[in-house]
N, C-alpha and C positions, 0 to 999 in steps of 0.2 A: 504494500500500500504506500501511496505517496504521503509526504509529510504535510500536515495541515498547518497553514500559517497561524501564528498567534493572533488571537482576536481580543479586542478590548470593548467594553461596554460603554456606550454613551447615552445620555438622556437629553433631549432637547425638545423644543416646540417649533412647529412650522405652521404657516398659513393653512387653514382647513381646506380651501379649494386646491391648493398646491398638493397637499397630501392625497386628496381624493383623486386628482389627475395622475399622481404617481402610482397609486394603487391600481387604477384602471390600466395604466401602461404595463405594470407588472403582470396583471392578469392576461393582457393581450400577448405579451412576450413569453408567457409561461415561465416567469422569472420570480425570484424572491425580491421583496422590497429592499432588503439590505444589500443585495447584489447591485441593484440600480443605484442605491445611495453611494456605495463604494465606487462605482463607475463614475458617478457625477463628481465625487470628491477628487478622484484621480484626474479627471478632465480639468477641474478647477485649478489644481496644483500645476498641471502642465501649462495652462493658460498664463499663470503668473510667472512661471519659470521662463516662458518665452518673452515676457516683458522685461526680463533681466532682474527680477526680484528674487533674492536668495530666500529659500523656504526654510532651510534648517538653521 
């Protein structure tokens, strides 16, 4: 079996309509909500790295 990446728990609030849209997308894509959130976070980090902003 492959090694599972270490996960951390976060708790936050988001706009209700945004969350509803994300849940619909997850259902359409047969994906988990957290998978889409991780993808969005990765895309956001890449966006800021391209702008020359150091993340770490």
